[in-house]
N, C-alpha and C positions, 0 to 999 in steps of 0.2 A: 555368445556362448556356443562353443563347438559341440555339436551333437554326434559327430562321427567318432566312434570308439574303435573302429577297425580300419586302419589306414594301410592298405596293401595295394600293390599295383595289380591290375588285371592280368590274367594269363595271356600270353601271346600265342594264339593258335595259328597254324598255317592257314592261309586263306582258303585252300581247297578243303581242309578239314572243317573249318567254320561253315563254309557253304554247304558241305555235305550234311552237317548237323542241322542247319536251318532247313534244308530240303526234307530231312526226316521229320522235323517238327511240322512242316507244312503238309506232308503226307498224312501224318496222324490227325491233323486238324481236318483234312479232307474227309477222312474216314469217319470221324466222330462228330462232324458238323450237324447241328440240329435241324438246319434248313437246307434246301437245295441251293439257295443263293450263297450261303456261307460255304457250302461244299465247293461250289464252282469258283468262288473267289480264292479259296485255299488251294484248289487245284491249279489255278493260274500262278499262284506264288510258288507252288511245288515245281511247276514247269520252268519258271524263271530261275529258280535255284538250281535245277538240273542243268540248264544251259550254262550257268556260271561254273558249276562243278566241272563240267566237261571242258570248258575253256581253261580253267586253272590246271586241270590235269594235262591238257595239251601243252600248256606253257611249261609245266614241269618236265614233260617228256623231251622238249626241245631245249631245255636249259643246259648250259655248259656244265660239264662234269670235271671236277678237279680231283686229282689223285694226291693223297698226302703221303 
């Protein structure tokens, strides 16, 4: 028996936009973490997502542009 009632394809976000969203979530977790250890772990994730965002934006900047 199939329990899935909503069969839709997931939205396709640009990799830079997805990474920026995940970075924002990690920053929020850093701020609201109940313990120092959780805050430090979330801060490491935020830093990793920040580096990915920067890399994706750099790739976009150097991507070829096509005129229509």
